[in-house]
N, CA, C and O atoms as CSV, one atom per row, in Angstrom:
chain,resi,resn,atom,element,x,y,z
A,1,MET,N,N,0.853,-1.165,0.000
A,1,MET,CA,C,0.000,0.000,0.000
A,1,MET,C,C,0.902,1.233,0.000
A,1,MET,O,O,1.870,1.321,0.756
A,2,ARG,N,N,0.562,2.156,-0.849
A,2,ARG,CA,C,1.371,3.367,-0.981
A,2,ARG,C,C,1.091,4.334,0.172
A,2,ARG,O,O,0.079,4.245,0.867
A,3,ASP,N,N,2.034,5.257,0.340
A,3,ASP,CA,C,1.924,6.227,1.435
A,3,ASP,C,C,0.671,7.084,1.324
A,3,ASP,O,O,0.048,7.402,2.337
A,4,GLU,N,N,0.292,7.466,0.095
A,4,GLU,CA,C,-0.906,8.303,-0.058
A,4,GLU,C,C,-2.174,7.523,0.285
A,4,GLU,O,O,-3.154,8.109,0.745
A,5,GLN,N,N,-2.162,6.197,0.065
A,5,GLN,CA,C,-3.314,5.390,0.451
A,5,GLN,C,C,-3.426,5.306,1.972
A,5,GLN,O,O,-4.522,5.385,2.528
A,6,VAL,N,N,-2.296,5.145,2.628
A,6,VAL,CA,C,-2.296,5.105,4.092
A,6,VAL,C,C,-2.783,6.439,4.644
A,6,VAL,O,O,-3.573,6.474,5.588
A,7,LYS,N,N,-2.314,7.535,4.057
A,7,LYS,CA,C,-2.744,8.868,4.488
A,7,LYS,C,C,-4.255,9.040,4.292
A,7,LYS,O,O,-4.937,9.625,5.134
A,8,LYS,N,N,-4.765,8.521,3.170
A,8,LYS,CA,C,-6.205,8.601,2.896
A,8,LYS,C,C,-6.995,7.840,3.963
A,8,LYS,O,O,-8.028,8.317,4.432
A,9,ILE,N,N,-6.511,6.664,4.340
A,9,ILE,CA,C,-7.179,5.870,5.372
A,9,ILE,C,C,-7.122,6.596,6.715
A,9,ILE,O,O,-8.107,6.618,7.453
A,10,GLU,N,N,-5.978,7.184,7.027
A,10,GLU,CA,C,-5.858,7.937,8.281
A,10,GLU,C,C,-6.816,9.120,8.306
A,10,GLU,O,O,-7.437,9.394,9.333
A,11,ASN,N,N,-6.939,9.820,7.189
A,11,ASN,CA,C,-7.863,10.958,7.114
A,11,ASN,C,C,-9.309,10.503,7.267
A,11,ASN,O,O,-10.095,11.147,7.962
A,12,LEU,N,N,-9.662,9.387,6.616
A,12,LEU,CA,C,-11.017,8.859,6.743
A,12,LEU,C,C,-11.286,8.447,8.187
A,12,LEU,O,O,-12.377,8.686,8.705
A,13,ALA,N,N,-10.309,7.836,8.834
A,13,ALA,CA,C,-10.476,7.436,10.235
A,13,ALA,C,C,-10.702,8.657,11.126
A,13,ALA,O,O,-11.537,8.620,12.030
A,14,GLU,N,N,-9.969,9.724,10.878
A,14,GLU,CA,C,-10.163,10.957,11.654
A,14,GLU,C,C,-11.548,11.545,11.416
A,14,GLU,O,O,-12.204,12.003,12.351
A,15,GLU,N,N,-11.985,11.529,10.167
A,15,GLU,CA,C,-13.306,12.061,9.830
A,15,GLU,C,C,-14.407,11.247,10.498
A,15,GLU,O,O,-15.353,11.810,11.050
A,16,VAL,N,N,-14.285,9.924,10.447
A,16,VAL,CA,C,-15.279,9.056,11.082
A,16,VAL,C,C,-15.255,9.254,12.595
A,16,VAL,O,O,-16.305,9.238,13.238
A,17,THR,N,N,-14.077,9.438,13.163
A,17,THR,CA,C,-13.972,9.682,14.603
A,17,THR,C,C,-14.685,10.972,14.994
A,17,THR,O,O,-15.411,11.010,15.987
A,18,ASP,N,N,-14.475,12.022,14.214
A,18,ASP,CA,C,-15.161,13.289,14.484
A,18,ASP,C,C,-16.675,13.119,14.414
A,18,ASP,O,O,-17.400,13.602,15.283
A,19,ASP,N,N,-17.151,12.430,13.374
A,19,ASP,CA,C,-18.587,12.184,13.235
A,19,ASP,C,C,-19.113,11.342,14.395
A,19,ASP,O,O,-20.210,11.583,14.898
A,20,PHE,N,N,-18.325,10.356,14.816
A,20,PHE,CA,C,-18.711,9.494,15.928
A,20,PHE,C,C,-18.898,10.311,17.205
A,20,PHE,O,O,-19.879,10.128,17.927
A,21,ILE,N,N,-17.967,11.198,17.475
A,21,ILE,CA,C,-18.050,12.029,18.682
A,21,ILE,C,C,-19.276,12.932,18.630
A,21,ILE,O,O,-20.001,13.056,19.617
A,22,ILE,N,N,-19.508,13.559,17.486
A,22,ILE,CA,C,-20.662,14.454,17.334
A,22,ILE,C,C,-21.968,13.689,17.509
A,22,ILE,O,O,-22.864,14.131,18.228
A,23,THR,N,N,-22.071,12.536,16.844
A,23,THR,CA,C,-23.301,11.741,16.915
A,23,THR,C,C,-23.550,11.236,18.329
A,23,THR,O,O,-24.679,11.280,18.818
A,24,THR,N,N,-22.509,10.760,18.981
A,24,THR,CA,C,-22.662,10.245,20.339
A,24,THR,C,C,-23.049,11.355,21.313
A,24,THR,O,O,-23.874,11.139,22.201
A,25,CYS,N,N,-22.465,12.530,21.154
A,25,CYS,CA,C,-22.842,13.666,22.014
A,25,CYS,C,C,-24.302,14.047,21.805
A,25,CYS,O,O,-25.013,14.350,22.764
A,26,LYS,N,N,-24.749,14.030,20.550
A,26,LYS,CA,C,-26.162,14.320,20.287
A,26,LYS,C,C,-27.051,13.273,20.939
A,26,LYS,O,O,-28.101,13.599,21.492
A,27,ALA,N,N,-26.629,12.009,20.872
A,27,ALA,CA,C,-27.425,10.939,21.483
A,27,ALA,C,C,-27.484,11.103,22.998
A,27,ALA,O,O,-28.533,10.903,23.611
A,28,ILE,N,N,-26.370,11.462,23.588
A,28,ILE,CA,C,-26.329,11.650,25.043
A,28,ILE,C,C,-27.261,12.782,25.464
A,28,ILE,O,O,-27.931,12.689,26.493
A,29,ASN,N,N,-27.303,13.839,24.676
A,29,ASN,CA,C,-28.102,15.010,25.026
A,29,ASN,C,C,-29.562,14.914,24.594
A,29,ASN,O,O,-30.330,15.848,24.821
A,30,THR,N,N,-29.954,13.815,23.982
A,30,THR,CA,C,-31.342,13.635,23.559
A,30,THR,C,C,-32.164,13.127,24.740
A,30,THR,O,O,-31.754,12.209,25.451
A,31,THR,N,N,-33.308,13.728,24.932
A,31,THR,CA,C,-34.168,13.360,26.056
A,31,THR,C,C,-34.882,12.034,25.792
A,31,THR,O,O,-35.127,11.659,24.645
A,32,ILE,N,N,-35.207,11.342,26.869
A,32,ILE,CA,C,-35.953,10.094,26.735
A,32,ILE,C,C,-37.358,10.225,27.322
A,32,ILE,O,O,-38.043,9.226,27.540
A,33,HIS,N,N,-37.778,11.455,27.573
A,33,HIS,CA,C,-39.073,11.674,28.211
A,33,HIS,C,C,-40.238,11.591,27.240
A,33,HIS,O,O,-41.391,11.553,27.668
A,34,THR,N,N,-39.965,11.562,25.959
A,34,THR,CA,C,-41.031,11.419,24.968
A,34,THR,C,C,-40.731,10.214,24.092
A,34,THR,O,O,-39.594,9.750,24.011
A,35,LYS,N,N,-41.763,9.724,23.448
A,35,LYS,CA,C,-41.595,8.585,22.549
A,35,LYS,C,C,-40.658,8.954,21.399
A,35,LYS,O,O,-39.813,8.154,20.997
A,36,GLU,N,N,-40.812,10.157,20.879
A,36,GLU,CA,C,-39.955,10.615,19.781
A,36,GLU,C,C,-38.499,10.728,20.237
A,36,GLU,O,O,-37.583,10.364,19.499
A,37,GLY,N,N,-38.295,11.223,21.433
A,37,GLY,CA,C,-36.942,11.352,21.977
A,37,GLY,C,C,-36.259,10.004,22.142
A,37,GLY,O,O,-35.075,9.853,21.842
A,38,ARG,N,N,-37.021,9.022,22.626
A,38,ARG,CA,C,-36.450,7.680,22.774
A,38,ARG,C,C,-36.092,7.095,21.415
A,38,ARG,O,O,-35.060,6.440,21.266
A,39,GLY,N,N,-36.946,7.333,20.427
A,39,GLY,CA,C,-36.653,6.856,19.072
A,39,GLY,C,C,-35.419,7.525,18.494
A,39,GLY,O,O,-34.576,6.875,17.876
A,40,ASP,N,N,-35.323,8.836,18.702
A,40,ASP,CA,C,-34.150,9.575,18.221
A,40,ASP,C,C,-32.875,9.070,18.886
A,40,ASP,O,O,-31.845,8.900,18.233
A,41,LYS,N,N,-32.956,8.835,20.182
A,41,LYS,CA,C,-31.783,8.364,20.925
A,41,LYS,C,C,-31.341,6.996,20.402
A,41,LYS,O,O,-30.148,6.760,20.210
A,42,GLY,N,N,-32.286,6.110,20.174
A,42,GLY,CA,C,-31.957,4.789,19.630
A,42,GLY,C,C,-31.346,4.877,18.249
A,42,GLY,O,O,-30.383,4.177,17.936
A,43,PHE,N,N,-31.921,5.754,17.412
A,43,PHE,CA,C,-31.397,5.948,16.058
A,43,PHE,C,C,-29.967,6.473,16.105
A,43,PHE,O,O,-29.096,5.971,15.394
A,44,LEU,N,N,-29.723,7.476,16.937
A,44,LEU,CA,C,-28.383,8.060,17.025
A,44,LEU,C,C,-27.366,7.059,17.572
A,44,LEU,O,O,-26.226,7.018,17.111
A,45,TYR,N,N,-27.772,6.261,18.543
A,45,TYR,CA,C,-26.847,5.255,19.065
A,45,TYR,C,C,-26.567,4.166,18.033
A,45,TYR,O,O,-25.460,3.629,17.997
A,46,SER,N,N,-27.545,3.829,17.195
A,46,SER,CA,C,-27.282,2.838,16.144
A,46,SER,C,C,-26.297,3.389,15.124
A,46,SER,O,O,-25.445,2.656,14.623
A,47,ILE,N,N,-26.408,4.679,14.813
A,47,ILE,CA,C,-25.444,5.316,13.913
A,47,ILE,C,C,-24.058,5.315,14.561
A,47,ILE,O,O,-23.064,5.025,13.897
A,48,SER,N,N,-23.992,5.633,15.838
A,48,SER,CA,C,-22.705,5.629,16.552
A,48,SER,C,C,-22.063,4.247,16.525
A,48,SER,O,O,-20.850,4.119,16.357
A,49,GLN,N,N,-22.877,3.226,16.689
A,49,GLN,CA,C,-22.358,1.857,16.667
A,49,GLN,C,C,-21.787,1.521,15.295
A,49,GLN,O,O,-20.734,0.890,15.205
A,50,LYS,N,N,-22.456,1.927,14.241
A,50,LYS,CA,C,-21.954,1.674,12.890
A,50,LYS,C,C,-20.663,2.453,12.639
A,50,LYS,O,O,-19.741,1.947,11.999
A,51,GLN,N,N,-20.604,3.672,13.141
A,51,GLN,CA,C,-19.384,4.466,12.985
A,51,GLN,C,C,-18.217,3.815,13.722
A,51,GLN,O,O,-17.091,3.814,13.225
A,52,SER,N,N,-18.479,3.270,14.890
A,52,SER,CA,C,-17.398,2.617,15.633
A,52,SER,C,C,-16.928,1.354,14.917
A,52,SER,O,O,-15.744,1.021,14.969
A,53,ASN,N,N,-17.841,0.647,14.250
A,53,ASN,CA,C,-17.447,-0.523,13.461
A,53,ASN,C,C,-16.545,-0.120,12.302
A,53,ASN,O,O,-15.543,-0.781,12.030
A,54,ILE,N,N,-16.900,0.959,11.624
A,54,ILE,CA,C,-16.078,1.457,10.515
A,54,ILE,C,C,-14.703,1.851,11.033
A,54,ILE,O,O,-13.683,1.509,10.433
A,55,LEU,N,N,-14.680,2.558,12.130
A,55,LEU,CA,C,-13.419,3.004,12.716
A,55,LEU,C,C,-12.544,1.815,13.108
A,55,LEU,O,O,-11.333,1.841,12.889
A,56,ALA,N,N,-13.139,0.785,13.680
A,56,ALA,CA,C,-12.375,-0.407,14.062
A,56,ALA,C,C,-11.766,-1.084,12.836
A,56,ALA,O,O,-10.629,-1.551,12.883
A,57,THR,N,N,-12.518,-1.134,11.746
A,57,THR,CA,C,-12.004,-1.728,10.511
A,57,THR,C,C,-10.826,-0.937,9.972
A,57,THR,O,O,-9.805,-1.515,9.600
A,58,LEU,N,N,-10.959,0.375,9.928
A,58,LEU,CA,C,-9.869,1.217,9.427
A,58,LEU,C,C,-8.632,1.102,10.315
A,58,LEU,O,O,-7.512,1.016,9.812
A,59,GLU,N,N,-8.827,1.100,11.611
A,59,GLU,CA,C,-7.695,0.977,12.528
A,59,GLU,C,C,-7.026,-0.387,12.399
A,59,GLU,O,O,-5.813,-0.506,12.574
A,60,ARG,N,N,-7.806,-1.404,12.097
A,60,ARG,CA,C,-7.241,-2.745,11.890
A,60,ARG,C,C,-6.316,-2.758,10.681
A,60,ARG,O,O,-5.222,-3.320,10.737
A,61,VAL,N,N,-6.754,-2.140,9.593
A,61,VAL,CA,C,-5.923,-2.068,8.391
A,61,VAL,C,C,-4.646,-1.285,8.682
A,61,VAL,O,O,-3.560,-1.690,8.267
A,62,LEU,N,N,-4.771,-0.178,9.385
A,62,LEU,CA,C,-3.585,0.609,9.734
A,62,LEU,C,C,-2.638,-0.185,10.638
A,62,LEU,O,O,-1.420,-0.055,10.522
A,63,ALA,N,N,-3.181,-0.991,11.520
A,63,ALA,CA,C,-2.342,-1.821,12.386
A,63,ALA,C,C,-1.590,-2.870,11.570
A,63,ALA,O,O,-0.427,-3.159,11.852
A,64,PHE,N,N,-2.252,-3.443,10.555
A,64,PHE,CA,C,-1.556,-4.363,9.644
A,64,PHE,C,C,-0.389,-3.653,8.978
A,64,PHE,O,O,0.721,-4.182,8.918
A,65,LYS,N,N,-0.647,-2.461,8.482
A,65,LYS,CA,C,0.364,-1.711,7.738
A,65,LYS,C,C,1.527,-1.274,8.618
A,65,LYS,O,O,2.669,-1.228,8.161
A,66,ASN,N,N,1.249,-0.957,9.858
A,66,ASN,CA,C,2.297,-0.499,10.770
A,66,ASN,C,C,3.000,-1.651,11.483
A,66,ASN,O,O,3.932,-1.427,12.255
A,67,GLY,N,N,2.557,-2.886,11.229
A,67,GLY,CA,C,3.184,-4.049,11.842
A,67,GLY,C,C,2.804,-4.278,13.291
A,67,GLY,O,O,3.472,-5.037,13.994
A,68,LYS,N,N,1.742,-3.633,13.748
A,68,LYS,CA,C,1.320,-3.797,15.143
A,68,LYS,C,C,0.624,-5.134,15.369
A,68,LYS,O,O,0.677,-5.686,16.468
A,69,ILE,N,N,-0.027,-5.654,14.333
A,69,ILE,CA,C,-0.606,-6.992,14.402
A,69,ILE,C,C,-0.104,-7.777,13.192
A,69,ILE,O,O,0.087,-7.206,12.118
A,70,PRO,N,N,0.110,-9.077,13.360
A,70,PRO,CA,C,0.645,-9.860,12.245
A,70,PRO,C,C,-0.411,-10.059,11.157
A,70,PRO,O,O,-1.609,-10.065,11.440
A,71,PRO,N,N,0.043,-10.221,9.908
A,71,PRO,CA,C,-0.903,-10.476,8.826
A,71,PRO,C,C,-1.602,-11.818,9.027
A,71,PRO,O,O,-1.036,-12.748,9.603
A,72,ILE,N,N,-2.837,-11.903,8.544
A,72,ILE,CA,C,-3.587,-13.139,8.729
A,72,ILE,C,C,-3.525,-14.036,7.502
A,72,ILE,O,O,-3.946,-15.192,7.563
A,73,SER,N,N,-3.010,-13.527,6.394
A,73,SER,CA,C,-2.913,-14.311,5.172
A,73,SER,C,C,-1.513,-14.894,5.028
A,73,SER,O,O,-0.541,-14.380,5.581
A,74,ALA,N,N,-1.441,-15.981,4.270
A,74,ALA,CA,C,-0.163,-16.671,4.095
A,74,ALA,C,C,0.788,-15.909,3.180
A,74,ALA,O,O,2.003,-15.941,3.380
A,75,THR,N,N,0.242,-15.224,2.179
A,75,THR,CA,C,1.097,-14.510,1.233
A,75,THR,C,C,0.804,-13.016,1.278
A,75,THR,O,O,-0.254,-12.583,1.734
A,76,ALA,N,N,1.755,-12.253,0.799
A,76,ALA,CA,C,1.586,-10.795,0.777
A,76,ALA,C,C,0.456,-10.384,-0.159
A,76,ALA,O,O,-0.271,-9.432,0.122
A,77,ALA,N,N,0.309,-11.101,-1.272
A,77,ALA,CA,C,-0.735,-10.758,-2.245
A,77,ALA,C,C,-2.130,-10.955,-1.659
A,77,ALA,O,O,-3.002,-10.103,-1.830
A,78,THR,N,N,-2.339,-12.068,-0.974
A,78,THR,CA,C,-3.667,-12.301,-0.392
A,78,THR,C,C,-3.932,-11.349,0.771
A,78,THR,O,O,-5.070,-10.937,0.995
A,79,GLN,N,N,-2.879,-11.002,1.507
A,79,GLN,CA,C,-3.034,-10.028,2.593
A,79,GLN,C,C,-3.434,-8.672,2.032
A,79,GLN,O,O,-4.316,-8.007,2.575
A,80,GLU,N,N,-2.787,-8.263,0.948
A,80,GLU,CA,C,-3.107,-6.982,0.306
A,80,GLU,C,C,-4.555,-6.975,-0.186
A,80,GLU,O,O,-5.270,-5.986,-0.026
A,81,LYS,N,N,-4.975,-8.087,-0.784
A,81,LYS,CA,C,-6.354,-8.194,-1.276
A,81,LYS,C,C,-7.340,-8.099,-0.105
A,81,LYS,O,O,-8.363,-7.421,-0.204
A,82,TYR,N,N,-7.031,-8.770,0.984
A,82,TYR,CA,C,-7.888,-8.735,2.164
A,82,TYR,C,C,-8.000,-7.315,2.715
A,82,TYR,O,O,-9.091,-6.860,3.062
A,83,GLU,N,N,-6.874,-6.623,2.793
A,83,GLU,CA,C,-6.875,-5.251,3.295
A,83,GLU,C,C,-7.671,-4.334,2.377
A,83,GLU,O,O,-8.393,-3.459,2.853
A,84,GLN,N,N,-7.549,-4.524,1.074
A,84,GLN,CA,C,-8.311,-3.715,0.121
A,84,GLN,C,C,-9.811,-3.939,0.293
A,84,GLN,O,O,-10.597,-2.996,0.214
A,85,GLN,N,N,-10.203,-5.184,0.528
A,85,GLN,CA,C,-11.619,-5.478,0.753
A,85,GLN,C,C,-12.117,-4.780,2.015
A,85,GLN,O,O,-13.217,-4.227,2.027
A,86,LEU,N,N,-11.317,-4.803,3.069
A,86,LEU,CA,C,-11.704,-4.119,4.304
A,86,LEU,C,C,-11.854,-2.620,4.083
A,86,LEU,O,O,-12.802,-2.003,4.569
A,87,ILE,N,N,-10.912,-2.041,3.347
A,87,ILE,CA,C,-10.942,-0.604,3.081
A,87,ILE,C,C,-12.172,-0.235,2.270
A,87,ILE,O,O,-12.873,0.721,2.601
A,88,GLU,N,N,-12.437,-0.991,1.206
A,88,GLU,CA,C,-13.598,-0.701,0.359
A,88,GLU,C,C,-14.894,-0.797,1.157
A,88,GLU,O,O,-15.779,0.048,1.020
A,89,LYS,N,N,-15.000,-1.822,1.986
A,89,LYS,CA,C,-16.203,-1.991,2.802
A,89,LYS,C,C,-16.379,-0.813,3.756
A,89,LYS,O,O,-17.481,-0.282,3.895
A,90,ALA,N,N,-15.304,-0.408,4.404
A,90,ALA,CA,C,-15.372,0.712,5.349
A,90,ALA,C,C,-15.722,2.013,4.637
A,90,ALA,O,O,-16.512,2.805,5.152
A,91,GLU,N,N,-15.145,2.241,3.461
A,91,GLU,CA,C,-15.447,3.465,2.713
A,91,GLU,C,C,-16.910,3.501,2.284
A,91,GLU,O,O,-17.550,4.550,2.357
A,92,LYS,N,N,-17.442,2.368,1.840
A,92,LYS,CA,C,-18.853,2.311,1.434
A,92,LYS,C,C,-19.769,2.588,2.620
A,92,LYS,O,O,-20.732,3.346,2.507
A,93,GLU,N,N,-19.461,1.967,3.756
A,93,GLU,CA,C,-20.277,2.182,4.952
A,93,GLU,C,C,-20.208,3.632,5.420
A,93,GLU,O,O,-21.220,4.204,5.828
A,94,ALA,N,N,-19.027,4.223,5.363
A,94,ALA,CA,C,-18.878,5.623,5.770
A,94,ALA,C,C,-19.687,6.534,4.857
A,94,ALA,O,O,-20.314,7.485,5.325
A,95,GLU,N,N,-19.678,6.253,3.569
A,95,GLU,CA,C,-20.445,7.062,2.618
A,95,GLU,C,C,-21.945,6.911,2.865
A,95,GLU,O,O,-22.690,7.889,2.793
A,96,LYS,N,N,-22.389,5.688,3.155
A,96,LYS,CA,C,-23.809,5.461,3.453
A,96,LYS,C,C,-24.239,6.262,4.681
A,96,LYS,O,O,-25.305,6.876,4.691
A,97,LEU,N,N,-23.398,6.248,5.710
A,97,LEU,CA,C,-23.739,6.981,6.929
A,97,LEU,C,C,-23.760,8.481,6.696
A,97,LEU,O,O,-24.611,9.183,7.243
A,98,LYS,N,N,-22.832,8.979,5.890
A,98,LYS,CA,C,-22.834,10.413,5.576
A,98,LYS,C,C,-24.127,10.806,4.883
A,98,LYS,O,O,-24.725,11.831,5.210
A,99,GLN,N,N,-24.556,9.998,3.933
A,99,GLN,CA,C,-25.797,10.297,3.214
A,99,GLN,C,C,-26.990,10.204,4.154
A,99,GLN,O,O,-27.927,10.997,4.055
A,100,ARG,N,N,-26.958,9.250,5.052
A,100,ARG,CA,C,-28.067,9.058,5.979
A,100,ARG,C,C,-28.184,10.215,6.966
A,100,ARG,O,O,-29.288,10.598,7.354
A,101,LEU,N,N,-27.046,10.770,7.368
A,101,LEU,CA,C,-27.057,11.852,8.346
A,101,LEU,C,C,-27.298,13.217,7.729
A,101,LEU,O,O,-27.664,14.158,8.433
A,102,SER,N,N,-27.100,13.340,6.422
A,102,SER,CA,C,-27.286,14.665,5.809
A,102,SER,C,C,-28.679,14.865,5.281
A,102,SER,O,O,-28.987,15.927,4.739
């Protein structure tokens, strides 16, 4: 993976982290005294959970790249393919959440 790809993943992870913090703060500050408030709180927490899943995936790929965790594939080619699949999945999920929140 090239340096610009790693930088792109790091930037996406930072962006998702910022969104996660904002969404979670909104969920915390949402009242549960009304039916609508409880629904909003549940919706926001489900979004936060999805954001944390995306963030975990991106951090996992970065850990592979930085050598913090050993590769799970036998060859470098299959490891690279696996990492690309993780990245694509995380990017798609992040885009879906952005559209859902806007």
